C-alpha positions, 0 to 999 in steps of 0.5 A: 601426318597424312591421317591427321590432315585427312581427319582434321579436314573431315572433322572441321568440315563435319563441325561446320555442318553441325554448327549451321544445322544447329542454327536451324533449330535455334531459329525455330525456337526464336520464331516462337518468341515475341519478335522483340525478344527474338531479335534482341536474342539473335543480336546477342547470339551473333555477338557471342558466336564471333569467337576464336573457336568459331573462327578456327572451325569456319576458316580452318575447314577450307584451309585444311581441306585445301591442304589435304588437296595439295597433299593428295596431289603430291601423292598422285591420289587424284580421286581423293584430290578431286573429292577434297577439291570439290568439298573445298569448293562447296565450302568456299562458295556455299558456306563462306561466300553465303555467310559473308555476302548474306548472313553477316550483312543481315546480322549487321543490319539487325544489330544496327536497328534500334531495339525499339523498332523490333516488331513482327515485320522486322523479325519476319523479314530477317528470319525468313531471309536468314533462315533461307541462307542458313539452310543453303549453307547447311546443305552446302556444308553437308555436301562438302562433308560427303566430299571429304568422306569420299575423299578420305575413303579413296585415299590410302593413308599411312601414318 
């Protein structure tokens, strides 16, 4: 159980990092398109990404990290608990909060804009703001992953 919990927390955090990292490349690609096509594509990508697999990773990472913190505290492995707690805090603030307070409202605003209004200025404003927030959450997810790796490496685990 111990290994499974530590591995799950670390892998879900790694998946979070990889997911947001991939969006950097997606946005670079969309930025090469006609703004109306880019905006329409982004609206559809955002619809497609809201699925159970995404939510398992997005919500599962902080939940499994929190469970790992509780387990580490119960085992009195304070260093591991500290690293996983730091990773969990970074996930909650730098990933979940940034996504919910920043990226999602931008996505909703774009989706609620009439496609006939999509032009270069709308796409440029959206893309620039969205990418800045995405880079912030990608870095945060990378830091959280590093914390999980350090927490896992400092915890002696048995089955």
